C-alpha positions in Angstrom: -301.3 115.4 -261.4 -300.9 117.8 -264.3 -298.7 117.3 -267.4 -296.1 119.7 -265.9 -295.8 117.8 -262.7 -295.5 114.5 -264.6 -292.6 116.0 -266.6 -291.0 117.3 -263.4 -291.3 113.9 -261.7 -289.6 112.3 -264.8 -286.8 114.8 -264.6 -286.3 114.4 -260.9 -286.3 110.6 -261.1 -283.1 110.8 -263.2 -281.2 112.8 -260.6 -278.8 111.5 -257.9 -279.9 111.4 -254.2 -277.2 114.0 -253.4 -278.9 116.5 -255.8 -282.5 115.6 -254.7 -281.5 116.1 -251.0 -280.6 119.7 -251.9 -283.8 120.2 -253.8 -285.8 119.2 -250.7 -284.7 122.5 -249.2 -286.4 124.6 -252.0 -289.8 124.5 -250.4 -292.2 122.4 -248.3 -293.9 121.3 -251.6 -290.7 120.1 -253.1 -289.7 118.3 -249.8 -293.0 116.5 -249.7 -292.8 115.5 -253.3 -289.3 114.1 -253.1 -290.0 112.4 -249.8 -293.3 110.8 -251.0 -293.4 107.0 -251.3 -294.7 107.3 -254.9 -291.6 109.3 -255.9 -289.2 107.1 -254.0 -290.5 104.1 -255.8 -290.4 105.8 -259.2 -286.8 106.9 -258.6 -285.8 103.3 -257.7 -287.5 101.8 -260.7 -285.9 104.3 -263.1 -282.4 104.0 -261.7 -282.5 100.2 -261.4 -283.5 99.8 -265.1 -280.3 99.7 -267.3 -282.4 100.7 -270.3 -283.5 104.0 -268.6 -280.6 105.0 -266.4 -277.2 106.2 -267.8 -275.7 105.3 -264.5 -276.6 101.6 -265.1 -275.9 101.5 -268.8 -273.5 99.1 -270.4 -270.7 101.6 -270.4 -271.0 103.0 -266.9 -271.2 101.4 -263.5 -270.9 102.3 -259.8 -269.2 99.9 -257.5 -269.2 99.9 -253.7 -265.8 98.6 -252.5 -265.0 97.5 -249.0 -261.3 97.6 -248.2 -259.0 97.2 -245.2 -256.1 99.6 -244.6 -253.2 99.6 -242.2 -251.2 102.8 -241.3 -247.9 101.7 -242.7 -249.5 100.8 -246.0 -251.2 104.2 -246.1 -248.1 106.2 -245.2 -245.5 104.4 -247.3 -247.3 103.1 -250.3 -250.1 105.5 -251.2 -250.1 106.6 -254.9 -249.2 110.2 -255.6 -252.7 110.7 -257.2 -254.4 110.1 -253.8 -253.9 112.6 -250.9 -253.5 110.9 -247.6 -256.6 112.5 -246.1 -258.6 110.8 -248.8 -257.0 107.4 -248.3 -257.4 107.1 -244.6 -261.0 108.5 -244.2 -263.1 105.7 -242.7 -263.5 103.8 -239.5 -260.1 103.6 -237.8 -259.0 102.0 -234.5 -256.0 102.9 -232.4 -254.0 99.9 -233.6 -253.4 100.9 -237.3 -256.3 99.1 -239.0 -259.3 100.8 -240.7 -262.2 99.6 -242.7 -263.2 101.9 -245.6 -266.2 101.8 -247.9 -265.4 103.5 -251.2 -267.6 104.4 -254.2 -265.8 103.8 -257.6 -267.5 105.2 -260.7 -266.5 103.5 -263.9 -267.1 105.0 -267.4 -265.9 103.7 -270.7 -264.7 106.7 -272.6 -263.2 104.6 -275.4 -264.9 104.9 -278.8 -265.0 101.2 -279.3 -262.7 99.0 -277.2 -263.3 96.0 -279.5 -262.7 97.8 -282.8 -259.6 97.7 -284.9 -259.8 101.5 -285.1 -259.5 101.9 -281.4 -256.2 103.4 -280.3 -256.9 103.9 -276.6 -254.5 102.6 -274.0 -256.6 99.8 -272.5 -254.0 99.2 -269.8 -254.4 102.7 -268.3 -256.8 102.3 -265.4 -257.6 106.0 -265.3 -259.1 105.6 -268.7 -262.2 104.1 -267.1 -262.0 105.0 -263.4 -263.8 108.3 -263.6 -264.1 109.0 -259.9 -263.2 107.5 -256.5 -264.7 108.7 -253.2 -264.8 107.3 -249.7 -268.1 107.1 -247.8 -268.7 109.0 -244.6 -268.8 106.2 -242.0 -268.7 108.3 -238.8 -272.2 107.1 -237.8 -271.1 103.5 -237.8 -269.9 101.5 -234.9 -266.1 101.0 -234.7 -264.9 97.5 -235.3 -262.6 95.7 -232.9 -258.9 95.5 -233.7 -257.9 92.4 -235.6 -261.4 91.5 -236.8 -260.7 91.6 -240.5 -264.2 90.2 -241.2 -266.0 93.0 -239.3 -268.0 95.4 -241.4 -268.6 92.7 -244.0 -270.8 93.8 -246.9 -273.6 91.2 -247.0 -275.3 92.7 -250.0 -277.0 95.7 -251.7 -280.5 96.3 -253.0 -282.1 99.6 -254.1 -279.4 101.7 -252.6 -279.6 100.0 -249.2 -276.5 98.3 -248.0 -276.7 95.3 -245.5 -273.6 95.2 -243.3 -272.7 92.5 -240.8 -270.9 94.2 -237.9 -269.9 91.1 -236.1 -271.3 87.6 -235.3 -274.5 89.0 -233.7 -275.1 92.5 -235.2 -276.5 93.4 -238.6 -277.4 96.8 -239.9 -279.2 98.4 -242.9 -277.8 101.7 -244.3 -278.5 104.1 -247.1 -275.3 106.3 -247.3 -276.6 108.3 -250.3 -279.1 110.2 -248.2 -276.7 110.7 -245.2 -279.1 108.8 -242.9 -278.0 107.0 -239.8 -277.9 103.2 -240.2 -280.6 101.0 -238.7 -279.4 98.3 -236.4 -281.6 95.2 -236.7 -283.2 93.9 -233.5 -281.6 90.9 -231.9 -282.4 87.7 -233.7 -284.3 85.5 -231.2 -284.2 82.1 -232.9 -280.6 81.3 -233.7 -277.5 80.6 -231.6 -274.6 82.4 -233.0 -272.0 80.9 -230.6 -270.4 78.3 -232.7 -267.4 76.2 -231.8 -264.3 76.2 -234.0 -265.0 72.5 -235.0 -268.3 73.7 -236.5 -266.7 76.5 -238.5 -268.2 75.3 -241.8 -271.7 75.6 -240.4 -271.7 79.3 -239.3 -274.7 81.5 -240.1 -275.2 82.7 -243.6 -276.9 86.0 -244.4 -278.7 87.3 -247.4 -280.5 90.6 -248.3 -283.0 91.6 -250.9 -286.5 92.9 -251.8 -289.8 91.0 -251.8 -291.8 92.2 -254.8 -294.9 90.4 -253.5 -295.1 92.3 -250.2 -293.1 95.4 -251.3 -290.7 94.8 -248.3 -287.0 94.5 -247.8 -285.9 91.3 -246.0 -282.7 89.9 -244.4 -282.4 86.1 -244.5 -280.4 84.5 -241.7 -279.6 80.8 -242.0 -277.9 79.4 -238.9 -276.5 76.3 -237.3 -279.3 74.7 -235.1 -277.2 72.1 -233.3 -276.3 68.4 -233.4 -276.4 65.3 -231.3 -273.7 62.7 -230.7 -273.9 58.9 -231.0 -271.7 55.9 -231.2 -268.8 54.8 -228.9 -267.5 57.8 -227.0 -270.0 60.1 -228.6 -267.5 61.0 -231.4 -270.0 60.6 -234.2 -272.5 63.3 -235.1 -276.0 63.8 -236.4 -276.1 67.3 -237.8 -279.5 69.1 -237.7 -280.9 70.8 -240.7 -280.0 74.5 -241.2 -282.5 76.8 -239.6 -283.6 79.9 -241.6 -285.2 83.0 -240.2 -286.3 86.2 -242.1 -286.3 89.8 -240.9 -288.8 92.3 -242.4 -287.9 95.9 -242.6 -291.6 96.7 -242.9 -292.6 95.2 -239.6 -289.1 95.4 -237.9 -289.5 91.8 -236.8 -288.0 88.3 -237.3 -289.9 85.1 -238.1 -289.0 81.5 -238.6 -289.7 79.8 -241.9 -290.1 76.2 -242.7 -287.1 74.8 -244.6 -288.0 71.1 -244.6 -287.6 69.7 -248.1 -285.6 72.6 -249.4 -282.4 72.7 -247.3 -282.3 69.0 -246.8 -282.7 65.6 -248.4 -283.3 62.3 -246.7 -279.6 61.9 -245.9 -278.0 65.3 -246.5 -278.2 69.0 -245.5 -277.6 72.0 -247.8 -275.4 74.7 -246.3 -275.4 78.2 -247.8 -272.1 79.9 -247.1 -271.1 83.0 -249.0 -273.9 85.3 -250.1 -273.3 86.5 -253.6 -276.1 89.0 -254.5 -279.9 89.6 -254.9 -281.5 89.8 -258.3 -285.2 89.9 -259.4 -286.6 88.5 -256.2 -284.0 85.9 -255.7 -281.0 85.6 -253.3 -278.0 83.5 -254.2 -275.3 81.7 -252.1 -272.4 79.5 -252.9 -272.6 76.5 -250.6 -272.2 72.7 -250.2 -274.2 69.6 -249.6 -273.1 67.5 -246.6 -274.1 64.2 -245.0 -276.3 64.4 -241.9 -274.3 61.6 -240.3 -270.6 62.4 -239.7 -268.2 59.7 -238.4 -266.0 61.7 -236.1 -265.4 65.4 -235.6 -262.5 65.5 -238.0 -264.4 64.2 -241.0 -266.6 67.1 -241.8 -264.9 68.0 -245.1 -264.7 64.3 -246.1 -268.5 64.1 -245.6 -269.1 66.8 -248.1 -271.1 65.5 -251.1 -270.9 68.3 -253.6 -270.6 72.1 -254.0 -273.9 73.8 -255.0 -275.5 77.1 -255.6 -278.4 77.8 -253.3 -281.1 80.3 -254.1 -284.0 81.7 -252.1 -287.2 83.1 -253.6 -288.1 86.1 -251.5 -291.8 86.0 -252.7 -292.6 82.4 -251.7 -289.7 81.9 -249.1 -288.6 78.7 -250.8 -285.0 77.5 -251.2 -283.6 75.8 -254.4 -280.3 74.1 -255.0 -278.5 74.4 -258.3 -275.8 72.1 -259.5 -272.6 73.6 -260.7 -271.7 73.4 -264.4 -270.7 69.8 -265.4 -267.0 70.7 -265.7 -266.8 70.8 -261.9 -268.2 67.3 -261.5 -269.8 66.0 -258.4 -266.7 65.3 -256.3 -266.4 67.2 -253.0 -263.5 69.4 -254.2 -262.8 72.9 -253.0 -262.9 75.0 -256.2 -260.8 78.1 -255.8 -262.4 81.4 -256.8 -265.9 80.3 -257.5 -268.1 83.4 -257.5 -271.5 84.4 -258.8 -271.5 87.8 -260.4 -274.1 90.1 -261.9 -273.6 90.3 -265.6 -275.2 92.8 -268.0 -277.0 94.1 -264.9 -279.7 91.4 -265.4 -278.1 87.9 -265.4 -276.5 85.5 -262.9 -273.0 84.5 -264.1 -270.7 82.0 -262.5 -267.0 82.8 -262.5 -264.8 79.9 -261.6 -261.5 78.0 -262.1 -261.6 74.4 -263.5 -258.0 73.6 -264.1 -255.0 72.7 -261.8 -251.3 72.2 -262.1 -250.4 75.0 -264.4 -249.0 78.5 -263.9 -252.1 79.9 -265.6 -255.3 78.2 -264.7 -258.4 77.8 -266.9 -261.3 80.0 -265.9 -264.7 80.1 -267.4 -267.9 82.1 -267.2 -271.3 80.4 -267.3 -274.7 82.2 -267.4 -277.6 80.8 -265.4 -281.0 80.3 -266.9 -283.9 79.6 -264.5 -287.5 78.4 -265.2 -290.3 78.7 -262.6 -293.8 77.3 -262.5 -296.4 80.0 -263.4 -299.4 78.4 -261.8 -300.5 78.8 -258.2 -299.0 76.1 -255.9 -296.7 75.0 -258.8 -293.3 74.4 -257.3 -291.6 73.6 -260.6 -288.1 74.9 -260.9 -285.3 74.2 -263.3 -281.8 75.7 -263.7 -279.3 75.3 -266.5 -275.9 76.8 -267.4 -274.6 78.2 -270.7 -270.8 78.7 -271.1 -269.9 82.1 -272.5 -266.2 82.7 -272.0 -263.0 80.8 -271.3 -259.6 82.3 -270.5 -256.4 81.8 -268.4 -255.5 83.7 -265.2 -253.2 83.1 -262.4 -254.8 81.7 -259.2 -253.7 84.8 -257.3 -256.6 86.7 -258.7 -260.1 86.8 -257.1 -263.2 88.1 -259.0 -265.0 91.0 -257.5 -267.6 92.4 -259.9 -268.4 93.1 -263.6 -268.4 96.8 -264.1 -269.1 96.3 -267.8 -270.2 93.2 -269.8 -266.7 92.5 -270.9 -264.7 94.1 -268.0 -264.3 92.4 -264.6 -262.7 93.8 -261.5 -260.1 91.4 -260.0 -258.1 91.6 -256.8 -254.6 90.1 -256.6 -253.3 88.4 -253.4 -250.1 90.4 -253.6 -249.2 94.1 -253.5 -250.5 97.2 -251.9 -252.4 98.2 -255.2 -254.1 94.8 -255.8 -257.1 96.0 -257.9 -257.1 95.5 -261.7 -259.7 95.4 -264.5 -259.6 92.4 -266.9 -261.1 92.5 -270.4 -262.7 89.3 -271.6 -262.2 90.0 -275.3 -258.6 91.3 -275.3 -257.7 88.9 -272.4 -255.6 91.6 -271.0 -255.4 93.2 -267.5 -255.1 96.9 -266.9 -252.4 98.4 -264.7 -253.2 98.5 -261.0 -256.0 100.9 -260.1 -254.9 103.6 -257.6 -256.8 102.0 -254.8 -254.9 101.0 -251.7 -255.8 98.1 -249.4 -255.0 94.6 -248.1 -256.2 92.1 -250.7 -257.9 89.9 -248.0 -260.2 92.9 -247.1 -261.5 93.6 -250.5 -265.2 93.0 -251.4 -267.4 94.7 -253.9 -271.0 95.0 -255.0 -272.7 96.8 -257.8 -274.2 99.9 -256.3 -277.2 102.1 -257.4 -277.9 105.1 -255.1 -281.6 105.6 -254.1 -283.8 107.7 -251.8 -285.2 104.8 -249.8 -285.1 105.5 -246.1 -284.5 102.5 -243.8 -285.5 104.6 -240.8 -288.8 105.8 -242.3 -289.7 102.7 -244.3 -291.8 101.1 -241.6 -294.1 104.2 -241.4 -294.7 104.0 -245.2 -294.9 100.2 -245.4 -298.1 98.8 -246.8 -298.0 95.2 -248.0 
């Protein structure tokens, strides 16, 4: 390839998929170039690197937001700045509820928010919310009324969104290239029909990229069953969680061996809420629980500790990570524990560690991981470093860092529950002009790409 084409590729790799899609219409040569696997990879690498891409820099960020709307909320409480046709665009049912995916672009226009010379109004949300647009979701299957957990965002990787439609269906979707979503084939190994008494052992999903095989994978960790013992059969032996992995490159599921990584001699490790993917690793918040349970009602009592559980996409191995020492080892339910992506390259834990006050003590810890570098070396060590401490009310739930010192929070109350909190000034902005029920809010950091989930299998070469 000549010098001119190299420069052209460099320029094109900086552009958004929306623009590149238009450029594919220029000629067959341009279409072939932009659709080629080499360019798609180059575009992903460039836009995923915060040092290269202005859209991933420390002052700008794109957030994909999932929110739940109801008609009376839309009609009566929409802000003047948002026309109704913008607010209600999404997947709607006939009974007043709709699930909407929105793209929020944040940009810090302030000269220096931490400087004494800065006179910007940091409480004004429109100072940093540069644009707000709902995604076109007409190709997606309509959720059932009342299922507030349908269309749950599992995770994001390289512009691909993994969405759980319901208990049995999962899809992969790249909305930036206006491509129809790919519904994953039925998972043949796990039983998703779980009784209400086993609610804490439902399936846990994760999504990310395997840099060893150049493949995108979905991890599904399910409840494999139990057996009863004792008088009346009221006591339980809980089987070890059963993980399976889907490969987009082969469009198939496979079982993986979890012995020794999701269990100890006496306990099981249960991933629950998937947090995000980063650098070949998937992360969940979960808990450790005894394999032997005395009675159906003692499941929470038998919890040993809360843990972070990670999965190495390359070696398909699980690791458990203790929480920072301030949480102790007692089986306490800690409100608002969440892992967040910090500085676009670090795992940070956001959590509350104080009770009994109007304002509770929150902290942010950054995770440091060490891996064995030699073949067949399973050495792994994880430590935490505390970076921030501040007080917030327990009515706020963390969503995502859109900047190293700005975190999106959602309040349990109000029709405009979204705010941005600054770690340095310890002040919250006014409510962002984004409607929705607080219970339906979820967010991931989003980087658009040209990766096609429908064509990936044709181009896949491990």
